[in-house]
N, CA, C and O atoms as a GROMACS GRO file, in nm:
protein
  556
    1MET      N    1   0.084  -0.126  -0.016
    1MET     CA    2  -0.001   0.000   0.001
    1MET      C    3   0.086   0.124  -0.002
    1MET      O    4   0.190   0.124   0.063
    2ILE      N    5   0.048   0.236  -0.077
    2ILE     CA    6   0.119   0.356  -0.084
    2ILE      C    7   0.011   0.462  -0.074
    2ILE      O    8  -0.102   0.457  -0.122
    3TYR      N    9   0.068   0.564   0.002
    3TYR     CA   10  -0.016   0.678   0.028
    3TYR      C   11  -0.004   0.781  -0.102
    3TYR      O   12   0.108   0.815  -0.142
    4ILE      N   13  -0.109   0.824  -0.158
    4ILE     CA   14  -0.105   0.908  -0.267
    4ILE      C   15  -0.126   1.062  -0.224
    4ILE      O   16  -0.233   1.103  -0.178
    5ASP      N   17  -0.020   1.137  -0.243
    5ASP     CA   18  -0.026   1.277  -0.207
    5ASP      C   19  -0.127   1.344  -0.303
    5ASP      O   20  -0.149   1.294  -0.413
    6SER      N   21  -0.184   1.450  -0.264
    6SER     CA   22  -0.298   1.518  -0.334
    6SER      C   23  -0.234   1.579  -0.475
    6SER      O   24  -0.308   1.594  -0.572
    7ASN      N   25  -0.109   1.610  -0.481
    7ASN     CA   26  -0.051   1.674  -0.601
    7ASN      C   27  -0.056   1.573  -0.707
    7ASN      O   28  -0.083   1.613  -0.820
    8ILE      N   29  -0.032   1.438  -0.687
    8ILE     CA   30  -0.051   1.335  -0.791
    8ILE      C   31  -0.183   1.330  -0.845
    8ILE      O   32  -0.196   1.309  -0.966
    9LEU      N   33  -0.287   1.347  -0.770
    9LEU     CA   34  -0.427   1.347  -0.828
    9LEU      C   35  -0.462   1.479  -0.900
    9LEU      O   36  -0.539   1.488  -0.996
   10ILE      N   37  -0.394   1.582  -0.840
   10ILE     CA   38  -0.425   1.714  -0.905
   10ILE      C   39  -0.339   1.730  -1.037
   10ILE      O   40  -0.390   1.797  -1.128
   11TYR      N   41  -0.225   1.681  -1.053
   11TYR     CA   42  -0.158   1.683  -1.172
   11TYR      C   43  -0.224   1.596  -1.265
   11TYR      O   44  -0.237   1.631  -1.382
   12ALA      N   45  -0.266   1.483  -1.223
   12ALA     CA   46  -0.350   1.387  -1.333
   12ALA      C   47  -0.461   1.462  -1.406
   12ALA      O   48  -0.499   1.435  -1.520
   13ARG      N   49  -0.508   1.557  -1.331
   13ARG     CA   50  -0.635   1.621  -1.389
   13ARG      C   51  -0.598   1.755  -1.466
   13ARG      O   52  -0.666   1.791  -1.562
   14ILE      N   53  -0.485   1.831  -1.420
   14ILE     CA   54  -0.474   1.956  -1.488
   14ILE      C   55  -0.344   1.959  -1.554
   14ILE      O   56  -0.329   2.050  -1.636
   15ASP      N   57  -0.245   1.876  -1.534
   15ASP     CA   58  -0.110   1.895  -1.599
   15ASP      C   59  -0.114   1.825  -1.742
   15ASP      O   60  -0.161   1.711  -1.746
   16LYS      N   61  -0.079   1.872  -1.835
   16LYS     CA   62  -0.074   1.826  -1.978
   16LYS      C   63   0.071   1.775  -2.015
   16LYS      O   64   0.092   1.716  -2.121
   17GLY      N   65   0.155   1.797  -1.935
   17GLY     CA   66   0.296   1.763  -1.966
   17GLY      C   67   0.326   1.613  -1.917
   17GLY      O   68   0.237   1.532  -1.891
   18GLU      N   69   0.449   1.589  -1.907
   18GLU     CA   70   0.510   1.451  -1.868
   18GLU      C   71   0.463   1.412  -1.712
   18GLU      O   72   0.430   1.298  -1.683
   19THR      N   73   0.463   1.501  -1.636
   19THR     CA   74   0.419   1.472  -1.486
   19THR      C   75   0.274   1.432  -1.490
   19THR      O   76   0.234   1.334  -1.428
   20GLY      N   77   0.196   1.506  -1.563
   20GLY     CA   78   0.050   1.474  -1.552
   20GLY      C   79   0.025   1.339  -1.629
   20GLY      O   80  -0.061   1.261  -1.588
   21LYS      N   81   0.102   1.312  -1.741
   21LYS     CA   82   0.079   1.183  -1.796
   21LYS      C   83   0.117   1.074  -1.714
   21LYS      O   84   0.046   0.974  -1.712
   22ALA      N   85   0.230   1.083  -1.640
   22ALA     CA   86   0.277   0.980  -1.554
   22ALA      C   87   0.181   0.956  -1.440
   22ALA      O   88   0.162   0.841  -1.402
   23CYS      N   89   0.115   1.063  -1.381
   23CYS     CA   90   0.015   1.068  -1.281
   23CYS      C   91  -0.122   0.983  -1.328
   23CYS      O   92  -0.179   0.906  -1.251
   24ARG      N   93  -0.159   1.007  -1.449
   24ARG     CA   94  -0.272   0.957  -1.514
   24ARG      C   95  -0.251   0.804  -1.533
   24ARG      O   96  -0.337   0.720  -1.509
   25GLU      N   97  -0.136   0.780  -1.575
   25GLU     CA   98  -0.090   0.633  -1.586
   25GLU      C   99  -0.086   0.576  -1.452
   25GLU      O  100  -0.125   0.460  -1.448
   26LEU      N  101  -0.056   0.617  -1.364
   26LEU     CA  102  -0.036   0.558  -1.219
   26LEU      C  103  -0.184   0.532  -1.173
   26LEU      O  104  -0.212   0.422  -1.124
   27ILE      N  105  -0.283   0.634  -1.189
   27ILE     CA  106  -0.409   0.605  -1.159
   27ILE      C  107  -0.467   0.492  -1.235
   27ILE      O  108  -0.539   0.409  -1.180
   28ALA      N  109  -0.438   0.488  -1.357
   28ALA     CA  110  -0.486   0.374  -1.426
   28ALA      C  111  -0.435   0.237  -1.380
   28ALA      O  112  -0.509   0.139  -1.379
   29LYS      N  113  -0.309   0.232  -1.342
   29LYS     CA  114  -0.243   0.115  -1.304
   29LYS      C  115  -0.305   0.082  -1.166
   29LYS      O  116  -0.321  -0.036  -1.135
   30MET      N  117  -0.341   0.184  -1.081
   30MET     CA  118  -0.414   0.142  -0.952
   30MET      C  119  -0.544   0.083  -0.982
   30MET      O  120  -0.576  -0.017  -0.919
   31GLU      N  121  -0.626   0.133  -1.073
   31GLU     CA  122  -0.760   0.098  -1.111
   31GLU      C  123  -0.734  -0.052  -1.156
   31GLU      O  124  -0.811  -0.138  -1.114
   32GLU      N  125  -0.628  -0.087  -1.240
   32GLU     CA  126  -0.596  -0.217  -1.281
   32GLU      C  127  -0.566  -0.329  -1.171
   32GLU      O  128  -0.564  -0.450  -1.192
   33GLY      N  129  -0.541  -0.264  -1.047
   33GLY     CA  130  -0.501  -0.348  -0.947
   33GLY      C  131  -0.352  -0.373  -0.931
   33GLY      O  132  -0.317  -0.466  -0.858
   34LYS      N  133  -0.268  -0.303  -0.989
   34LYS     CA  134  -0.127  -0.304  -0.990
   34LYS      C  135  -0.062  -0.274  -0.866
   34LYS      O  136   0.047  -0.322  -0.834
   35PHE      N  137  -0.142  -0.182  -0.784
   35PHE     CA  138  -0.088  -0.136  -0.654
   35PHE      C  139  -0.221  -0.092  -0.569
   35PHE      O  140  -0.326  -0.063  -0.626
   36VAL      N  141  -0.208  -0.091  -0.448
   36VAL     CA  142  -0.319  -0.029  -0.362
   36VAL      C  143  -0.284   0.108  -0.330
   36VAL      O  144  -0.174   0.130  -0.279
   37GLY      N  145  -0.363   0.201  -0.354
   37GLY     CA  146  -0.330   0.342  -0.316
   37GLY      C  147  -0.437   0.394  -0.213
   37GLY      O  148  -0.556   0.365  -0.222
   38THR      N  149  -0.385   0.473  -0.113
   38THR     CA  150  -0.465   0.536  -0.017
   38THR      C  151  -0.438   0.679  -0.002
   38THR      O  152  -0.331   0.722  -0.048
   39THR      N  153  -0.524   0.763   0.058
   39THR     CA  154  -0.494   0.890   0.083
   39THR      C  155  -0.592   0.937   0.185
   39THR      O  156  -0.675   0.860   0.233
   40SER      N  157  -0.584   1.063   0.219
   40SER     CA  158  -0.680   1.101   0.339
   40SER      C  159  -0.794   1.206   0.268
   40SER      O  160  -0.778   1.267   0.163
   41LEU      N  161  -0.899   1.207   0.344
   41LEU     CA  162  -1.002   1.300   0.315
   41LEU      C  163  -0.967   1.438   0.284
   41LEU      O  164  -1.034   1.508   0.209
   42LEU      N  165  -0.853   1.477   0.349
   42LEU     CA  166  -0.804   1.617   0.329
   42LEU      C  167  -0.765   1.624   0.175
   42LEU      O  168  -0.763   1.735   0.124
   43THR      N  169  -0.738   1.526   0.106
   43THR     CA  170  -0.700   1.530  -0.037
   43THR      C  171  -0.819   1.581  -0.124
   43THR      O  172  -0.800   1.646  -0.227
   44ILE      N  173  -0.949   1.547  -0.074
   44ILE     CA  174  -1.056   1.600  -0.159
   44ILE      C  175  -1.049   1.759  -0.155
   44ILE      O  176  -1.046   1.824  -0.260
   45ASP      N  177  -1.046   1.812  -0.043
   45ASP     CA  178  -1.029   1.965  -0.036
   45ASP      C  179  -0.920   2.015  -0.123
   45ASP      O  180  -0.941   2.102  -0.207
   46GLU      N  181  -0.808   1.963  -0.104
   46GLU     CA  182  -0.696   2.015  -0.200
   46GLU      C  183  -0.730   1.994  -0.346
   46GLU      O  184  -0.704   2.085  -0.424
   47VAL      N  185  -0.780   1.890  -0.387
   47VAL     CA  186  -0.821   1.860  -0.529
   47VAL      C  187  -0.911   1.960  -0.579
   47VAL      O  188  -0.883   2.027  -0.678
   48VAL      N  189  -1.025   1.974  -0.510
   48VAL     CA  190  -1.131   2.084  -0.549
   48VAL      C  191  -1.073   2.209  -0.549
   48VAL      O  192  -1.104   2.283  -0.642
   49TRP      N  193  -0.992   2.250  -0.461
   49TRP     CA  194  -0.941   2.399  -0.454
   49TRP      C  195  -0.856   2.424  -0.568
   49TRP      O  196  -0.876   2.522  -0.640
   50ILE      N  197  -0.761   2.342  -0.591
   50ILE     CA  198  -0.671   2.368  -0.704
   50ILE      C  199  -0.734   2.347  -0.857
   50ILE      O  200  -0.705   2.421  -0.951
   51VAL      N  201  -0.821   2.236  -0.866
   51VAL     CA  202  -0.898   2.223  -0.996
   51VAL      C  203  -0.988   2.330  -1.017
   51VAL      O  204  -1.007   2.373  -1.131
   52ARG      N  205  -1.046   2.379  -0.914
   52ARG     CA  206  -1.147   2.501  -0.931
   52ARG      C  207  -1.078   2.607  -0.989
   52ARG      O  208  -1.125   2.664  -1.087
   53LYS      N  209  -0.957   2.645  -0.934
   53LYS     CA  210  -0.874   2.763  -0.968
   53LYS      C  211  -0.831   2.744  -1.134
   53LYS      O  212  -0.831   2.834  -1.218
   54GLU      N  213  -0.801   2.617  -1.153
   54GLU     CA  214  -0.728   2.595  -1.295
   54GLU      C  215  -0.826   2.569  -1.398
   54GLU      O  216  -0.798   2.604  -1.512
   55ILE      N  217  -0.942   2.512  -1.376
   55ILE     CA  218  -1.035   2.460  -1.470
   55ILE      C  219  -1.176   2.524  -1.450
   55ILE      O  220  -1.238   2.583  -1.538
   56GLY      N  221  -1.218   2.501  -1.317
   56GLY     CA  222  -1.345   2.549  -1.279
   56GLY      C  223  -1.405   2.464  -1.159
   56GLY      O  224  -1.372   2.348  -1.135
   57TYR      N  225  -1.494   2.537  -1.089
   57TYR     CA  226  -1.552   2.482  -0.963
   57TYR      C  227  -1.618   2.362  -0.982
   57TYR      O  228  -1.592   2.269  -0.906
   58LYS      N  229  -1.716   2.346  -1.090
   58LYS     CA  230  -1.789   2.226  -1.117
   58LYS      C  231  -1.700   2.113  -1.155
   58LYS      O  232  -1.725   1.998  -1.122
   59GLU      N  233  -1.590   2.149  -1.230
   59GLU     CA  234  -1.507   2.038  -1.262
   59GLU      C  235  -1.438   1.989  -1.150
   59GLU      O  236  -1.419   1.868  -1.138
   60GLY      N  237  -1.396   2.073  -1.062
   60GLY     CA  238  -1.335   2.023  -0.933
   60GLY      C  239  -1.415   1.920  -0.849
   60GLY      O  240  -1.367   1.820  -0.797
   61ILE      N  241  -1.542   1.959  -0.844
   61ILE     CA  242  -1.642   1.892  -0.768
   61ILE      C  243  -1.672   1.763  -0.828
   61ILE      O  244  -1.686   1.662  -0.759
   62SER      N  245  -1.682   1.763  -0.963
   62SER     CA  246  -1.695   1.634  -1.048
   62SER      C  247  -1.587   1.532  -1.029
   62SER      O  248  -1.608   1.414  -1.002
   63TYR      N  249  -1.460   1.590  -1.047
   63TYR     CA  250  -1.344   1.511  -1.044
   63TYR      C  251  -1.321   1.458  -0.878
   63TYR      O  252  -1.264   1.353  -0.850
   64ALA      N  253  -1.370   1.540  -0.790
   64ALA     CA  254  -1.370   1.469  -0.665
   64ALA      C  255  -1.469   1.356  -0.635
   64ALA      O  256  -1.451   1.272  -0.547
   65ARG      N  257  -1.575   1.363  -0.714
   65ARG     CA  258  -1.673   1.258  -0.703
   65ARG      C  259  -1.614   1.138  -0.756
   65ARG      O  260  -1.609   1.032  -0.694
   66ASP      N  261  -1.565   1.158  -0.882
   66ASP     CA  262  -1.488   1.041  -0.953
   66ASP      C  263  -1.382   0.971  -0.854
   66ASP      O  264  -1.382   0.850  -0.831
   67LEU      N  265  -1.300   1.056  -0.801
   67LEU     CA  266  -1.190   1.001  -0.707
   67LEU      C  267  -1.261   0.931  -0.593
   67LEU      O  268  -1.206   0.828  -0.555
   68ILE      N  269  -1.371   0.966  -0.530
   68ILE     CA  270  -1.426   0.902  -0.421
   68ILE      C  271  -1.485   0.759  -0.470
   68ILE      O  272  -1.491   0.661  -0.396
   69SER      N  273  -1.525   0.759  -0.598
   69SER     CA  274  -1.585   0.635  -0.650
   69SER      C  275  -1.467   0.554  -0.692
   69SER      O  276  -1.498   0.440  -0.729
   70SER      N  277  -1.357   0.580  -0.696
   70SER     CA  278  -1.246   0.520  -0.754
   70SER      C  279  -1.190   0.409  -0.657
   70SER      O  280  -1.251   0.386  -0.553
   71GLU      N  281  -1.077   0.342  -0.688
   71GLU     CA  282  -1.021   0.239  -0.610
   71GLU      C  283  -0.938   0.291  -0.495
   71GLU      O  284  -0.889   0.212  -0.414
   72ILE      N  285  -0.922   0.420  -0.486
   72ILE     CA  286  -0.857   0.491  -0.382
   72ILE      C  287  -0.919   0.466  -0.239
   72ILE      O  288  -1.040   0.482  -0.225
   73GLU      N  289  -0.847   0.432  -0.144
   73GLU     CA  290  -0.898   0.417  -0.008
   73GLU      C  291  -0.888   0.556   0.049
   73GLU      O  292  -0.785   0.621   0.034
   74PHE      N  293  -0.997   0.606   0.115
   74PHE     CA  294  -0.978   0.734   0.193
   74PHE      C  295  -0.986   0.717   0.323
   74PHE      O  296  -1.077   0.651   0.373
   75LEU      N  297  -0.888   0.777   0.398
   75LEU     CA  298  -0.868   0.764   0.538
   75LEU      C  299  -0.915   0.892   0.606
   75LEU      O  300  -0.890   1.005   0.567
   76PRO      N  301  -0.996   0.855   0.725
   76PRO     CA  302  -1.036   0.996   0.787
   76PRO      C  303  -0.921   1.047   0.869
   76PRO      O  304  -0.823   0.980   0.899
   77ILE      N  305  -0.943   1.183   0.906
   77ILE     CA  306  -0.853   1.255   0.989
   77ILE      C  307  -0.898   1.248   1.126
   77ILE      O  308  -1.013   1.281   1.156
   78LYS      N  309  -0.821   1.210   1.204
   78LYS     CA  310  -0.856   1.188   1.353
   78LYS      C  311  -0.765   1.290   1.434
   78LYS      O  312  -0.667   1.344   1.383
   79THR      N  313  -0.807   1.314   1.566
   79THR     CA  314  -0.731   1.393   1.654
   79THR      C  315  -0.591   1.352   1.665
   79THR      O  316  -0.502   1.436   1.677
   80GLU      N  317  -0.566   1.227   1.663
   80GLU     CA  318  -0.427   1.188   1.696
   80GLU      C  319  -0.335   1.222   1.562
   80GLU      O  320  -0.214   1.241   1.569
   81ASP      N  321  -0.405   1.226   1.448
   81ASP     CA  322  -0.329   1.268   1.329
   81ASP      C  323  -0.285   1.418   1.328
   81ASP      O  324  -0.178   1.458   1.282
   82ILE      N  325  -0.385   1.496   1.387
   82ILE     CA  326  -0.360   1.637   1.401
   82ILE      C  327  -0.242   1.670   1.518
   82ILE      O  328  -0.158   1.759   1.509
   83LEU      N  329  -0.256   1.581   1.621
   83LEU     CA  330  -0.165   1.599   1.722
   83LEU      C  331  -0.013   1.560   1.663
   83LEU      O  332   0.081   1.636   1.684
   84ARG      N  333   0.001   1.460   1.602
   84ARG     CA  334   0.123   1.412   1.549
   84ARG      C  335   0.164   1.520   1.443
   84ARG      O  336   0.284   1.546   1.437
   85SER      N  337   0.082   1.584   1.360
   85SER     CA  338   0.110   1.669   1.260
   85SER      C  339   0.176   1.788   1.322
   85SER      O  340   0.273   1.841   1.267
   86LEU      N  341   0.130   1.830   1.433
   86LEU     CA  342   0.184   1.949   1.500
   86LEU      C  343   0.328   1.919   1.544
   86LEU      O  344   0.408   2.012   1.543
   87ASP      N  345   0.366   1.801   1.583
   87ASP     CA  346   0.501   1.765   1.595
   87ASP      C  347   0.587   1.768   1.467
   87ASP      O  348   0.704   1.802   1.477
   88LEU      N  349   0.540   1.736   1.356
   88LEU     CA  350   0.605   1.745   1.237
   88LEU      C  351   0.598   1.882   1.183
   88LEU      O  352   0.687   1.920   1.106
   89MET      N  353   0.496   1.964   1.217
   89MET     CA  354   0.521   2.108   1.177
   89MET      C  355   0.632   2.176   1.257
   89MET      O  356   0.689   2.268   1.199
   90GLU      N  357   0.672   2.144   1.380
   90GLU     CA  358   0.778   2.192   1.458
   90GLU      C  359   0.920   2.160   1.384
   90GLU      O  360   1.021   2.227   1.403
   91THR      N  361   0.913   2.057   1.304
   91THR     CA  362   1.042   2.038   1.239
   91THR      C  363   1.056   2.110   1.099
   91THR      O  364   1.159   2.098   1.031
   92GLY      N  365   0.945   2.187   1.058
   92GLY     CA  366   0.950   2.280   0.946
   92GLY      C  367   0.857   2.233   0.841
   92GLY      O  368   0.843   2.302   0.740
   93LEU      N  369   0.793   2.125   0.856
   93LEU     CA  370   0.709   2.064   0.755
   93LEU      C  371   0.582   2.156   0.756
   93LEU      O  372   0.529   2.199   0.858
   94LYS      N  373   0.540   2.179   0.626
   94LYS     CA  374   0.414   2.268   0.614
   94LYS      C  375   0.300   2.196   0.673
   94LYS      O  376   0.307   2.073   0.687
   95PRO      N  377   0.192   2.265   0.710
   95PRO     CA  378   0.073   2.213   0.779
   95PRO      C  379   0.003   2.101   0.711
   95PRO      O  380  -0.012   1.994   0.770
   96ARG      N  381  -0.044   2.121   0.581
   96ARG     CA  382  -0.106   2.006   0.519
   96ARG      C  383  -0.006   1.890   0.485
   96ARG      O  384  -0.040   1.773   0.496
   97ASP      N  385   0.105   1.924   0.448
   97ASP     CA  386   0.202   1.808   0.442
   97ASP      C  387   0.218   1.731   0.566
   97ASP      O  388   0.231   1.608   0.561
   98SER      N  389   0.218   1.797   0.680
   98SER     CA  390   0.230   1.733   0.798
   98SER      C  391   0.108   1.646   0.833
   98SER      O  392   0.119   1.539   0.894
   99ILE      N  393  -0.001   1.694   0.794
   99ILE     CA  394  -0.117   1.615   0.834
   99ILE      C  395  -0.119   1.491   0.747
   99ILE      O  396  -0.149   1.385   0.801
  100HIS      N  397  -0.089   1.493   0.608
  100HIS     CA  398  -0.075   1.377   0.535
  100HIS      C  399   0.038   1.283   0.584
  100HIS      O  400   0.016   1.162   0.588
  101ALA      N  401   0.151   1.331   0.620
  101ALA     CA  402   0.246   1.246   0.677
  101ALA      C  403   0.216   1.177   0.805
  101ALA      O  404   0.258   1.063   0.826
  102SER      N  405   0.142   1.246   0.895
  102SER     CA  406   0.100   1.185   1.023
  102SER      C  407  -0.007   1.083   1.004
  102SER      O  408  -0.008   0.984   1.078
  103ILE      N  409  -0.116   1.101   0.889
  103ILE     CA  410  -0.195   0.997   0.867
  103ILE      C  411  -0.126   0.876   0.816
  103ILE      O  412  -0.160   0.764   0.856
  104CYS      N  413  -0.022   0.892   0.724
  104CYS     CA  414   0.050   0.773   0.684
  104CYS      C  415   0.109   0.697   0.795
  104CYS      O  416   0.084   0.579   0.817
  105LEU      N  417   0.190   0.774   0.865
  105LEU     CA  418   0.260   0.708   0.980
  105LEU      C  419   0.160   0.641   1.086
  105LEU      O  420   0.181   0.529   1.132
  106ASN      N  421   0.045   0.722   1.122
  106ASN     CA  422  -0.042   0.656   1.221
  106ASN      C  423  -0.109   0.534   1.158
  106ASN      O  424  -0.156   0.447   1.232
  107HIS      N  425  -0.115   0.525   1.030
  107HIS     CA  426  -0.193   0.398   0.966
  107HIS      C  427  -0.081   0.291   0.934
  107HIS      O  428  -0.115   0.191   0.871
  108GLY      N  429   0.033   0.303   0.969
  108GLY     CA  430   0.140   0.201   0.944
  108GLY      C  431   0.182   0.208   0.778
  108GLY      O  432   0.224   0.105   0.726
  109ILE      N  433   0.171   0.320   0.708
  109ILE     CA  434   0.194   0.333   0.572
  109ILE      C  435   0.328   0.411   0.573
  109ILE      O  436   0.340   0.520   0.629
  110PHE      N  437   0.424   0.350   0.509
  110PHE     CA  438   0.561   0.405   0.525
  110PHE      C  439   0.616   0.434   0.375
  110PHE      O  440   0.736   0.445   0.353
  111SER      N  441   0.518   0.446   0.275
  111SER     CA  442   0.549   0.477   0.123
  111SER      C  443   0.468   0.592   0.093
  111SER      O  444   0.349   0.591   0.124
  112ILE      N  445   0.522   0.691   0.035
  112ILE     CA  446   0.412   0.798  -0.022
  112ILE      C  447   0.463   0.826  -0.171
  112ILE      O  448   0.581   0.820  -0.206
  113LEU      N  449   0.363   0.856  -0.246
  113LEU     CA  450   0.367   0.876  -0.385
  113LEU      C  451   0.341   1.033  -0.403
  113LEU      O  452   0.225   1.072  -0.388
  114THR      N  453   0.441   1.125  -0.435
  114THR     CA  454   0.438   1.257  -0.433
  114THR      C  455   0.538   1.327  -0.525
  114THR      O  456   0.647   1.276  -0.553
  115ASP      N  457   0.500   1.433  -0.566
  115ASP     CA  458   0.589   1.526  -0.642
  115ASP      C  459   0.655   1.642  -0.552
  115ASP      O  460   0.718   1.737  -0.597
  116ASP      N  461   0.630   1.616  -0.418
  116ASP     CA  462   0.678   1.707  -0.321
  116ASP      C  463   0.797   1.666  -0.245
  116ASP      O  464   0.787   1.575  -0.162
  117PRO      N  465   0.914   1.727  -0.266
  117PRO     CA  466   1.042   1.682  -0.205
  117PRO      C  467   1.037   1.698  -0.049
  117PRO      O  468   1.106   1.626   0.024
  118ASP      N  469   0.957   1.789  -0.005
  118ASP     CA  470   0.949   1.815   0.148
  118ASP      C  471   0.931   1.693   0.218
  118ASP      O  472   0.991   1.680   0.324
  119PHE      N  473   0.847   1.587   0.171
  119PHE     CA  474   0.843   1.463   0.251
  119PHE      C  475   0.963   1.389   0.268
  119PHE      O  476   0.966   1.303   0.356
  120LYS      N  477   1.066   1.412   0.193
  120LYS     CA  478   1.190   1.350   0.200
  120LYS      C  479   1.264   1.377   0.336
  120LYS      O  480   1.363   1.310   0.366
  121THR      N  481   1.217   1.470   0.414
  121THR     CA  482   1.273   1.508   0.545
  121THR      C  483   1.224   1.410   0.655
  121THR      O  484   1.281   1.407   0.764
  122ILE      N  485   1.117   1.327   0.625
  122ILE     CA  486   1.059   1.240   0.730
  122ILE      C  487   1.133   1.102   0.694
  122ILE      O  488   1.113   1.034   0.593
  123LYS      N  489   1.214   1.080   0.790
  123LYS     CA  490   1.309   0.943   0.767
  123LYS      C  491   1.223   0.819   0.774
  123LYS      O  492   1.267   0.714   0.728
  124GLU      N  493   1.106   0.823   0.828
  124GLU     CA  494   1.023   0.697   0.834
  124GLU      C  495   0.964   0.669   0.698
  124GLU      O  496   0.932   0.554   0.665
  125LEU      N  497   0.947   0.785   0.608
  125LEU     CA  498   0.881   0.765   0.485
  125LEU      C  499   0.963   0.725   0.367
  125LEU      O  500   1.072   0.782   0.356
  126GLU      N  501   0.930   0.639   0.278
  126GLU     CA  502   0.988   0.618   0.157
  126GLU      C  503   0.929   0.695   0.056
  126GLU      O  504   0.812   0.668   0.031
  127VAL      N  505   0.989   0.794  -0.015
  127VAL     CA  506   0.910   0.883  -0.104
  127VAL      C  507   0.940   0.851  -0.248
  127VAL      O  508   1.057   0.834  -0.281
  128PHE      N  509   0.843   0.841  -0.337
  128PHE     CA  510   0.852   0.812  -0.446
  128PHE      C  511   0.788   0.911  -0.539
  128PHE      O  512   0.674   0.950  -0.515
  129GLY      N  513   0.860   0.958  -0.651
  129GLY     CA  514   0.799   1.044  -0.748
  129GLY      C  515   0.709   0.975  -0.856
  129GLY      O  516   0.713   0.852  -0.863
  130PRO      N  517   0.639   1.037  -0.929
  130PRO     CA  518   0.543   0.957  -1.020
  130PRO      C  519   0.620   0.867  -1.114
  130PRO      O  520   0.590   0.748  -1.123
  131ALA      N  521   0.721   0.922  -1.188
  131ALA     CA  522   0.796   0.840  -1.281
  131ALA      C  523   0.875   0.732  -1.223
  131ALA      O  524   0.884   0.623  -1.279
  132GLU      N  525   0.933   0.759  -1.109
  132GLU     CA  526   1.006   0.657  -1.030
  132GLU      C  527   0.904   0.538  -0.981
  132GLU      O  528   0.943   0.421  -0.987
  133PHE      N  529   0.797   0.564  -0.943
  133PHE     CA  530   0.712   0.454  -0.900
  133PHE      C  531   0.636   0.378  -1.020
  133PHE      O  532   0.587   0.266  -1.010
  134LEU      N  533   0.634   0.453  -1.126
  134LEU     CA  534   0.585   0.380  -1.252
  134LEU      C  535   0.681   0.274  -1.288
  134LEU      O  536   0.642   0.162  -1.322
  135LYS      N  537   0.819   0.310  -1.282
  135LYS     CA  538   0.929   0.216  -1.313
  135LYS      C  539   0.924   0.101  -1.214
  135LYS      O  540   0.948  -0.013  -1.253
  136LYS      N  541   0.894   0.125  -1.090
  136LYS     CA  542   0.900   0.020  -0.985
  136LYS      C  543   0.785  -0.073  -1.016
  136LYS      O  544   0.807  -0.194  -1.014
  137ILE      N  545   0.662  -0.027  -1.044
  137ILE     CA  546   0.556  -0.120  -1.063
  137ILE      C  547   0.533  -0.184  -1.191
  137ILE      O  548   0.447  -0.271  -1.206
  138ASN      N  549   0.623  -0.135  -1.298
  138ASN     CA  550   0.628  -0.197  -1.437
  138ASN      C  551   0.732  -0.321  -1.439
  138ASN      O  552   0.738  -0.407  -1.527
  139HIS      N  553   0.809  -0.313  -1.332
  139HIS     CA  554   0.921  -0.428  -1.325
  139HIS      C  555   0.865  -0.557  -1.270
  139HIS      O  556   0.937  -0.655  -1.258
   0.00000   0.00000   0.00000
């Protein structure tokens, strides 16, 4: 199981370049059962917010509905996740990143799929970029 950071899902929808292509391919691979992906409910907020700004509000909502009905497992945000995230924030990690990281760690997920290098500061997490993870699951 790997945690999918919101930027992967956002790039899959709005990025027309190589990163977006890799992210769309990853989602397709997950739908085919090549790997199990999970994320938090916080991701829905981030996806709608960015897609709204880039494409439109209705498109953001529609895409969020599609994601919720996909193969991605959505984890709740609990008080213990927020408490742990505060500790991560003290190390310099941004608030939303710290929430994602704390949810990973609190659920025993130690791999994250992201295009955000900030997660590399958390030694318990193995960080994969989209192209890197595609190579890993294609072998």
